KOLLUM-565483 format. One line per 2 residues: their letters; for each residue y, x, z of C-alpha. Coordinates in nm, 4 decimals. Layout:
A) Y:X:Z ~ ...
***
This chain:
MA) 0.5380:-3.4535:-6.3450 ~ 0.5963:-3.0998:-6.2213
IA) 0.3868:-2.9647:-5.9368 ~ 0.5861:-2.7856:-5.6687
KK) 0.4746:-2.4284:-5.6048 ~ 0.4047:-2.3096:-5.2545
PA) 0.6708:-2.0606:-5.1346 ~ 0.5493:-1.7024:-5.1191
GN) 0.6124:-1.6734:-4.7468 ~ 0.4258:-1.9892:-4.6426
KA) 0.1439:-1.9453:-4.3951 ~ -0.1813:-2.1380:-4.3722
NK) -0.4214:-2.1709:-4.0815 ~ -0.7861:-2.0859:-4.1298
TV) -1.0735:-2.1354:-3.8872 ~ -1.3347:-1.8607:-3.8732
FS) -1.6031:-1.7550:-3.6283 ~ -1.5798:-1.3946:-3.5049
CS) -1.8592:-1.1971:-3.3413 ~ -1.7589:-1.0677:-2.9992
EC) -1.9926:-0.7682:-3.0402 ~ -1.9099:-0.6283:-3.3850
GT) -1.6041:-0.8302:-3.4948 ~ -1.7681:-0.9668:-3.8105
QA) -1.6207:-1.2972:-3.9295 ~ -1.8276:-1.5910:-4.0568
PK) -1.7108:-1.9177:-4.2156 ~ -1.9304:-2.1308:-3.9870
WA) -2.0986:-2.1030:-3.6504 ~ -2.4508:-1.9694:-3.6152
GQ) -2.6671:-1.8867:-3.3166 ~ -2.7094:-1.5240:-3.4257
CG) -2.4649:-1.2844:-3.5882 ~ -2.5927:-1.1971:-3.9331
DC) -2.4437:-0.8471:-3.9160 ~ -2.5342:-0.7007:-3.5766
GA) -2.8021:-0.9526:-3.4707 ~ -2.6383:-1.0487:-3.1383
WN) -2.7179:-1.3959:-3.0062 ~ -2.4523:-1.6531:-2.9071
SL) -2.1715:-1.4093:-2.9879 ~ -1.9791:-1.6105:-3.2511
IE) -1.6484:-1.7423:-3.1147 ~ -1.4136:-1.9755:-3.2975
DI) -1.0823:-1.8206:-3.4034 ~ -0.7805:-1.9658:-3.5814
IT) -0.6130:-1.7058:-3.7992 ~ -0.2998:-1.7256:-4.0071
TS) -0.3099:-1.6186:-4.3696 ~ 0.0040:-1.5426:-4.5658
SG) 0.0482:-1.5187:-4.9404 ~ 0.3407:-1.2824:-4.8994
KN) 0.3038:-0.9062:-4.9086 ~ 0.2197:-0.7648:-4.5694
TP) 0.3498:-0.4086:-4.5480 ~ 0.2418:-0.2116:-4.2405
PR) 0.5353:-0.0961:-4.0268 ~ 0.6596:0.2613:-4.0307
YS) 0.7956:0.4085:-3.7118 ~ 1.0645:0.6704:-3.6604
GY) 0.8084:0.9381:-3.5864 ~ 0.6150:0.8714:-3.9057
AG) 0.5584:1.1848:-4.1127 ~ 0.5965:1.0210:-4.4558
ES) 0.4046:0.8438:-4.7293 ~ 0.0279:0.8882:-4.7461
EV) -0.1063:1.1098:-5.0202 ~ -0.4329:1.2713:-5.1222
CN) -0.4626:1.6433:-5.0475 ~ -0.7215:1.9188:-5.0303
IT) -0.8734:1.9780:-4.6884 ~ -0.7837:2.3484:-4.7138
DV) -0.4151:2.2518:-4.7465 ~ -0.4135:2.0841:-4.4047
SV) -0.2592:2.3071:-4.1394 ~ -0.4909:2.3531:-3.8405
ID) -0.3219:2.3790:-3.5032 ~ -0.4625:2.3716:-3.1535
DV) -0.4513:2.0376:-2.9750 ~ -0.1635:2.0221:-2.7307
RI) -0.3103:1.9014:-2.4021 ~ -0.1001:1.7186:-2.1446
ET) -0.2125:1.7504:-1.7831 ~ -0.2246:1.4136:-1.6090
GF) -0.1912:1.5496:-1.2566 ~ -0.5575:1.4702:-1.1795
SE) -0.7965:1.7533:-1.2561 ~ -1.0898:1.5087:-1.2435
LD) -0.9236:1.2832:-1.5013 ~ -0.8357:1.5851:-1.7162
RV) -1.2017:1.6926:-1.7046 ~ -1.3179:1.3523:-1.8326
LG) -1.0535:1.3495:-2.1074 ~ -1.1505:1.6999:-2.2216
DG) -0.9118:1.9315:-2.0314 ~ -0.6139:1.7015:-2.0682
LV) -0.4561:1.4224:-2.2674 ~ -0.4255:1.4860:-2.6426
QG) -0.1051:1.3838:-2.8190 ~ -0.1547:1.0856:-3.0481
SA) -0.4833:0.9858:-2.8832 ~ -0.5853:0.6336:-2.7813
VL) -0.7802:0.6063:-2.4541 ~ -0.9546:0.2849:-2.3476
IG) -1.0304:0.2437:-1.9750 ~ -1.2609:-0.0376:-1.8623
GD) -1.3854:-0.1448:-1.5234 ~ -1.4443:-0.4337:-1.2849
PG) -1.1433:-0.6215:-1.1434 ~ -0.9887:-0.4470:-0.8447
IG) -1.1772:-0.1212:-0.8911 ~ -0.8560:0.0820:-0.9301
KS) -0.7671:0.1041:-1.3008 ~ -0.4008:0.0149:-1.2537
TL) -0.3766:0.2299:-0.9412 ~ -0.5091:0.5345:-1.1248
LI) -0.2747:0.4862:-1.4206 ~ 0.0398:0.4335:-1.2133
QA) -0.0446:0.7512:-1.0200 ~ -0.1035:0.9416:-1.3445
IA) 0.2155:0.8031:-1.5019 ~ 0.4194:0.9040:-1.1972
SL) 0.2949:1.2617:-1.2369 ~ 0.3334:1.2674:-1.6165
SQ) 0.6880:1.1305:-1.6008 ~ 0.8069:1.4591:-1.4483
RV) 0.7133:1.6408:-1.7715 ~ 0.7140:1.3869:-2.0573
GT) 0.8634:1.0477:-2.1270 ~ 0.6486:0.7567:-2.0105
LY) 0.6454:0.3800:-2.0577 ~ 0.4285:0.1452:-1.8509
VT) 0.3799:-0.1953:-2.0154 ~ 0.2370:-0.4660:-1.7901
GE) 0.1099:-0.7968:-1.9188 ~ -0.0772:-0.9137:-1.6091
ES) 0.1660:-0.8297:-1.3290 ~ 0.5381:-0.8648:-1.2838
LQ) 0.7708:-0.5671:-1.2669 ~ 0.8128:-0.6305:-0.8936
QV) 0.4365:-0.6087:-0.8362 ~ 0.4095:-0.2769:-1.0195
SL) 0.7105:-0.1381:-0.8355 ~ 0.5701:-0.2556:-0.5012
RA) 0.2387:-0.0801:-0.5688 ~ 0.4146:0.2451:-0.6592
HR) 0.6252:0.2220:-0.3433 ~ 0.3186:0.1535:-0.1277
LG) 0.1439:0.4591:-0.2725 ~ 0.4484:0.6754:-0.2019
LS) 0.4926:0.7837:-0.5648 ~ 0.7984:0.9446:-0.7196
TD) 0.8725:0.6973:-0.9998 ~ 1.2409:0.7596:-1.0659
KV) 1.1608:0.8576:-1.4270 ~ 0.8940:0.5938:-1.4972
RL) 1.0065:0.3270:-1.7463 ~ 0.8638:-0.0244:-1.7033
LS) 0.8294:-0.3149:-1.9450 ~ 0.6841:-0.6636:-1.8948
ET) 0.5833:-0.7873:-2.2398 ~ 0.2733:-0.9156:-2.4200
QV) 0.3867:-0.9489:-2.7837 ~ 0.2682:-0.6341:-2.9603
QR) 0.5494:-0.6196:-3.2193 ~ 0.8179:-0.6326:-2.9463
IL) 0.6289:-0.3738:-2.7405 ~ 0.6186:-0.1298:-3.0314
AL) 0.9816:-0.1976:-3.1280 ~ 1.0987:-0.1109:-2.7756
AD) 0.8594:0.1860:-2.7578 ~ 1.0054:0.3148:-3.0855
KE) 1.3481:0.3185:-2.9209 ~ 1.2252:0.4748:-2.5950
KP) 1.0032:0.7314:-2.7744 ~ 0.7672:0.7926:-2.4781
GV) 0.5127:1.0696:-2.4818 ~ 0.2622:0.8511:-2.2935
LV) 0.2334:0.4716:-2.3235 ~ 0.0225:0.2494:-2.0954
ID) -0.0819:-0.1040:-2.1960 ~ -0.2146:-0.3049:-1.9012
SI) -0.4101:-0.4797:-2.0391 ~ -0.5159:-0.5107:-2.4038
QT) -0.6605:-0.8600:-2.3413 ~ -0.3118:-0.9969:-2.2630
VY) -0.1450:-0.8570:-2.5758 ~ -0.1133:-1.0764:-2.8832
TD) 0.0431:-1.0747:-3.2298 ~ 0.2346:-1.3585:-3.3987
QL) 0.0400:-1.2970:-3.7175 ~ -0.2529:-1.4899:-3.5637
NS) -0.2589:-1.8345:-3.4038 ~ -0.5546:-1.7670:-3.1754
AP) -0.5072:-1.7291:-2.8012 ~ -0.4513:-1.3886:-2.6363
GS) -0.7800:-1.2283:-2.5418 ~ -0.9695:-1.3692:-2.8387
VS) -1.1692:-1.1419:-3.0648 ~ -0.9160:-1.1428:-3.3472
QV) -0.6149:-1.0941:-3.1170 ~ -0.7708:-0.7993:-2.9347
RE) -0.8756:-0.6377:-3.2619 ~ -0.5394:-0.6801:-3.4369
SA) -0.3290:-0.5834:-3.1352 ~ -0.5359:-0.2712:-3.0786
AH) -0.5054:-0.1821:-3.4474 ~ -0.1243:-0.1954:-3.4245
LV) -0.1219:0.0188:-3.1092 ~ -0.3622:0.2797:-3.2471
QY) -0.1593:0.2966:-3.5686 ~ 0.1555:0.3579:-3.3637
AK) -0.0172:0.6352:-3.1669 ~ -0.1311:0.8172:-3.4822
QT) 0.2023:0.7881:-3.6612 ~ 0.4248:0.8962:-3.3721
GT) 0.1968:1.1302:-3.1737 ~ 0.2216:0.9111:-2.8624
AI) -0.0762:0.9147:-2.6268 ~ -0.1776:0.5582:-2.5348
FL) -0.3835:0.4264:-2.2441 ~ -0.5350:0.0811:-2.3000
VG) -0.6745:-0.1038:-1.9994 ~ -0.9700:-0.3291:-2.0869
HV) -1.1558:-0.6002:-1.9000 ~ -1.5334:-0.5971:-1.8657
TK) -1.7887:-0.8750:-1.8886 ~ -2.0333:-0.9732:-1.6143
EG) -2.2883:-0.7399:-1.7772 ~ -2.0460:-0.4488:-1.7311
AL) -1.9565:-0.4039:-2.1010 ~ -1.6017:-0.4024:-2.2305
AG) -1.4817:-0.7509:-2.3171 ~ -1.3709:-0.8221:-2.6722
PR) -1.5092:-0.7026:-3.0035 ~ -1.7333:-0.3988:-3.0120
VL) -1.5131:-0.2606:-3.2879 ~ -1.2477:-0.1994:-3.0209
EH) -1.4471:0.0982:-2.8931 ~ -1.4721:0.2390:-3.2457
MV) -1.0960:0.2182:-3.3009 ~ -0.9961:0.4333:-3.0035
DT) -1.0579:0.8054:-2.9515 ~ -1.1892:0.7933:-2.5949
VL) -1.3702:0.5256:-2.3949 ~ -1.3815:0.5623:-2.0155
YF) -1.5730:0.3409:-1.7740 ~ -1.4590:0.3026:-1.4150
EG) -1.7738:0.2678:-1.2020 ~ -1.8163:0.2088:-0.8331
DA) -1.9511:-0.0219:-0.5665 ~ -1.7053:-0.2628:-0.4060
SS) -1.8477:-0.1709:-0.0650 ~ -1.7954:0.2026:-0.1240
RF) -1.4692:0.3909:-0.1402 ~ -1.5956:0.6306:-0.4066
RV) -1.5176:0.5738:-0.7740 ~ -1.6642:0.7454:-1.0790
IR) -1.4988:0.7646:-1.4203 ~ -1.7489:0.8253:-1.6993
AV) -1.6669:0.9138:-2.0616 ~ -1.9003:0.7244:-2.2953
KN) -1.7070:0.8301:-2.6057 ~ -1.4703:1.1217:-2.6509
RF) -1.3521:1.2797:-2.9741 ~ -1.1832:1.5606:-2.7822
GA) -1.4360:1.6479:-2.5135 ~ -1.7868:1.6124:-2.3749
VN) -1.9578:1.2742:-2.3606 ~ -2.1006:1.1576:-2.0228
EV) -1.8520:1.3756:-1.8376 ~ -1.7659:1.2259:-1.4992
GV) -1.4739:1.2445:-1.2609 ~ -1.5150:1.1460:-0.8957
FA) -1.2432:0.9834:-0.6850 ~ -1.2148:0.8363:-0.3371
MG) -1.0046:0.5255:-0.2761 ~ -0.7738:0.5367:0.0242
DK) -0.4595:0.3712:0.1566 ~ -0.2523:0.6076:-0.0589
GL) -0.4431:0.5379:-0.3779 ~ -0.7105:0.7423:-0.5481
RE) -0.7835:1.0940:-0.4280 ~ -0.9832:1.3522:-0.6208
VS) -1.3224:1.4701:-0.4971 ~ -1.3518:1.8300:-0.6115
NP) -1.7041:1.8802:-0.4727 ~ -1.9055:1.5642:-0.5544
SA) -2.2339:1.7175:-0.4391 ~ -2.1090:1.7099:-0.0801
IF) -2.0614:1.3305:-0.0782 ~ -2.3769:1.2323:-0.2657
VS) -2.6089:1.4313:-0.0385 ~ -2.6885:1.3141:0.3150
RH) -2.7471:1.5997:0.5553 ~ -3.0088:1.4477:0.7857
ET) -3.0345:1.6088:1.1278 ~ -3.4128:1.5934:1.1032
PV) -3.6227:1.5595:0.7866 ~ -3.6928:1.1985:0.6875
SG) -3.9656:1.0687:0.4610 ~ -3.8815:0.9276:0.1191
SV) -3.5737:1.1462:0.0605 ~ -3.5410:1.4324:-0.1872
IM) -3.2474:1.6213:-0.3379 ~ -3.2313:1.6493:-0.7160
VT) -2.9952:1.8472:-0.9389 ~ -2.8564:1.6291:-1.2146
RE) -2.6021:1.7146:-1.4809 ~ -2.3082:1.4947:-1.5740
GT) -2.1285:1.6212:-1.8816 ~ -2.0620:1.9896:-1.8210
RP) -2.1062:1.9871:-1.4444 ~ -2.4291:2.0135:-1.2424
ML) -2.4325:1.7917:-0.9374 ~ -2.6600:1.7381:-0.6385
VE) -2.7610:1.3809:-0.5588 ~ -3.0043:1.2319:-0.3103
VQ) -3.2885:1.0133:-0.4349 ~ -3.4436:0.7848:-0.1740
AL) -3.7644:0.5860:-0.2051 ~ -3.9286:0.3242:0.0134
VA) -4.2941:0.2371:-0.0400 ~ -4.4339:-0.0546:0.1589
ES) -4.7459:-0.2690:0.1411 ~ -4.6987:-0.5671:-0.0866
HL) -4.8250:-0.9198:-0.0258 ~ -4.7247:-1.0418:-0.3709
PN) -4.9536:-1.0796:-0.6741 ~ -4.7152:-0.8539:-0.8667
PR) -4.5715:-0.5790:-0.6434 ~ -4.1978:-0.5217:-0.6800
RV) -4.0464:-0.2261:-0.8644 ~ -3.6761:-0.2104:-0.7800
TV) -3.4341:0.0672:-0.8754 ~ -3.0646:0.1195:-0.8066
GL) -2.9022:0.3872:-1.0204 ~ -3.2173:0.4520:-1.2265
DQ) -3.4081:0.2886:-1.5099 ~ -3.6581:0.0376:-1.3716
NR) -3.8930:0.0684:-1.6688 ~ -3.9112:0.4442:-1.6213
LA) -4.0161:0.3980:-1.2588 ~ -4.3106:0.1853:-1.3704
ML) -4.4068:0.4519:-1.6224 ~ -4.3882:0.7311:-1.3633
LA) -4.6091:0.5401:-1.1208 ~ -4.8672:0.5012:-1.3970
VL) -4.8558:0.8767:-1.4648 ~ -4.8954:0.9426:-1.0921
QR) -5.2081:0.7242:-1.0851 ~ -5.3603:0.8720:-1.4006
HG) -5.2859:1.2423:-1.3495 ~ -5.2223:1.2635:-0.9754
GI) -5.5000:1.0381:-0.8507 ~ -5.2585:0.8409:-0.6284
TM) -5.2373:0.4630:-0.6760 ~ -4.9513:0.2321:-0.5720
YD) -5.0634:-0.0855:-0.7485 ~ -5.0631:-0.2741:-0.4158
QD) -4.7329:-0.1308:-0.2907 ~ -4.3705:-0.2396:-0.3291
VF) -4.1631:0.0561:-0.4505 ~ -3.7853:0.0710:-0.4036
VN) -3.5835:0.3675:-0.5368 ~ -3.2131:0.4279:-0.4798
VV) -2.9641:0.6983:-0.5799 ~ -2.7254:0.7526:-0.2877
GG) -2.3529:0.7049:-0.3417 ~ -2.3620:0.4541:-0.6261
VR) -2.4261:0.7204:-0.8914 ~ -2.6217:0.6162:-1.1995
VT) -2.8617:0.8832:-1.3287 ~ -2.9659:0.8275:-1.6901
ET) -3.1338:1.1585:-1.7706 ~ -3.5057:1.2261:-1.7443
AA) -3.4574:1.5222:-1.5102 ~ -3.4866:1.2752:-1.2214
DL) -3.8560:1.2085:-1.2908 ~ -3.9939:1.4707:-1.0545
AV) -3.7558:1.3681:-0.7750 ~ -3.8584:1.0012:-0.8045
IL) -4.2308:1.0833:-0.7885 ~ -4.1973:1.3158:-0.4892
AA) -3.9705:1.0742:-0.2991 ~ -4.2158:0.7867:-0.3525
LS) -4.5106:1.0023:-0.2482 ~ -4.3249:1.1224:0.0616
SM) -4.2503:0.7640:0.1667 ~ -4.6031:0.6444:0.1001
RD) -4.7609:0.9170:0.3130 ~ -4.4720:0.9201:0.5640
KP) -4.4430:1.2962:0.5305 ~ -4.0825:1.4267:0.5129
LP) -3.9913:1.6904:0.2589 ~ -3.8033:2.0040:0.3739
ND) -3.4263:1.9709:0.4071 ~ -3.3724:2.2935:0.2135
LA) -3.5642:2.1761:-0.0958 ~ -3.4176:2.0652:-0.4309
VF) -3.6103:1.9564:-0.7405 ~ -3.5608:1.8576:-1.1031
GE) -3.7835:1.8147:-1.4063 ~ -3.9033:1.5650:-1.6653
IG) -4.2576:1.4284:-1.6437 ~ -4.4490:1.3554:-1.9629
LA) -4.7176:1.0952:-2.0122 ~ -4.9827:1.3689:-2.0123
GE) -4.8775:1.4775:-1.6628 ~ -4.6914:1.7894:-1.7760
IR) -4.3579:1.8981:-1.6275 ~ -4.1193:1.9389:-1.9194
PV) -3.8067:2.1581:-1.9127 ~ -3.4565:2.0130:-1.9040
QN) -3.1287:2.1366:-2.0439 ~ -2.9131:2.3872:-1.8536
GQ) -3.1820:2.4664:-1.6000 ~ -3.0180:2.7940:-1.4939
ER) -2.6923:2.6205:-1.4012 ~ -2.8800:2.3611:-1.1965
IK) -3.0650:2.6315:-1.0022 ~ -2.7383:2.8151:-0.9297
EA) -2.5773:2.4910:-0.8084 ~ -2.8596:2.4425:-0.5575
AQ) -2.8267:2.8017:-0.4378 ~ -2.4499:2.7661:-0.3909
HG) -2.5025:2.4693:-0.1583 ~ -2.7419:2.6587:0.0657
YK) -3.0799:2.5344:-0.0544 ~ -3.3628:2.7819:-0.0036
RV) -3.6320:2.6401:-0.2341 ~ -3.6323:2.4627:-0.5689
IV) -3.9194:2.3141:-0.7694 ~ -3.8458:2.3459:-1.1400
PL) -4.0356:2.3300:-1.4705 ~ -4.2020:2.6542:-1.5690
AN) -3.9832:2.6910:-1.8787 ~ -3.6678:2.6708:-1.6614
KP) -3.7727:2.9563:-1.4309 ~ -3.4973:3.2228:-1.4262
AK) -3.5802:3.5650:-1.5651 ~ -3.4336:3.7391:-1.2592
PI) -3.4875:3.6324:-0.8981 ~ -3.1952:3.4741:-0.7148
KG) -3.1192:3.6182:-0.3714 ~ -3.2042:3.3791:-0.0888
LE) -3.3683:3.1233:-0.3177 ~ -3.7398:3.0667:-0.3733
VI) -3.8043:2.9257:-0.7196 ~ -4.1332:2.7343:-0.7497
AV) -4.2150:2.6906:-1.1190 ~ -4.4726:2.4235:-1.2001
QR) -4.6343:2.3185:-1.5254 ~ -4.8334:2.0119:-1.4199
LV) -4.7649:1.7224:-1.1817 ~ -5.0643:1.8125:-0.9628
EA) -4.9162:2.1597:-0.9070 ~ -4.5935:2.0109:-0.7669
IE) -4.7924:1.7823:-0.5357 ~ -5.0086:2.0714:-0.4118
HL) -4.7029:2.2816:-0.3247 ~ -4.5863:2.0052:-0.0928
***
């Protein structure tokens, strides 16, 4: 009796468990991923395997067959940057959008991702071909938003589609210079049986889109959802596949929005762009220091101005602290925009090397404007703001500070200290407290620079 052979093109379903953090696949479920160590991250996926040959597609803009060459034989040309129409967005991208790049934008629902992209596409369409692909909204909803914002969209091409092969087939005919996918979690491929938004679907769909961008030189924007912890939803490998990862940050109660670059192959990491949301969409804020600093009519206790640095730009922000007597066994240490563990460490340094104890006090620290400061240059500002609130003694309105505090009580220098001092002088501040190693070699007209080496020196000056 002859056994029938399975046709070469037959497909079979296979159940695997994919890690939502790193994308690793496992044959069975486990509580912890054996590759990256994440807990409860394995999600069941149904994938389709085919015994036939799977040849990757080649698009009309493809340069030719792959071949091995010497690195010296590769022609080096300057990256052609495309201006998006937003100088703040261009700053985050690295002075413009690079041809053939893949940019992933993530943020909370309703924060303004689609609004920003439709505004950018409307501006880009006047210079290059554009295609806006929506998988979450209808064409009427996108058109209504553009009309409400008063945009000139006569050259913007729209497409409502979620199947990645059809999207790329139509894009290959349109040949846009910039392609927007809103969002990557709604796109799927027929090669897999899992639902759209699953780990395998997001990974495979993104791989097809990135491959298309590299082969044709098309710049692609991918909109991504975020989890309740604020991280991009889907496999962690998604961030490794793209060239640039941007996070849209902002408080729902505030009209200000911050775009932060956490990965950028063509520019500075941690660069930020600041926008203000209005009835006509997002508007650029060219001078962020003016909105993050409160000009109090009279000095108030617990408030100090620090000079931080985001990417390549120094920026003034206001750090506020409130110290109140605690009636709890464990006094509270609450921070907004700062690392809570670092606050506890700084209070211990203040007790050990400053002789000031707050073990029976609740300490609350906030960075005004919803900005998140991750660098250690905020240490001195946090200490002085807490001390000012505790003693109810306001600091001068014309004072700015920055500096890192070590565990031995020393004031350590920070990067780009000269630029920070100049930023404070440009905004009219008369005095700055800085680490001794950041003291400028030449005096700055109208600015008193107080260089300190130990924490006690900074406290004595005030």
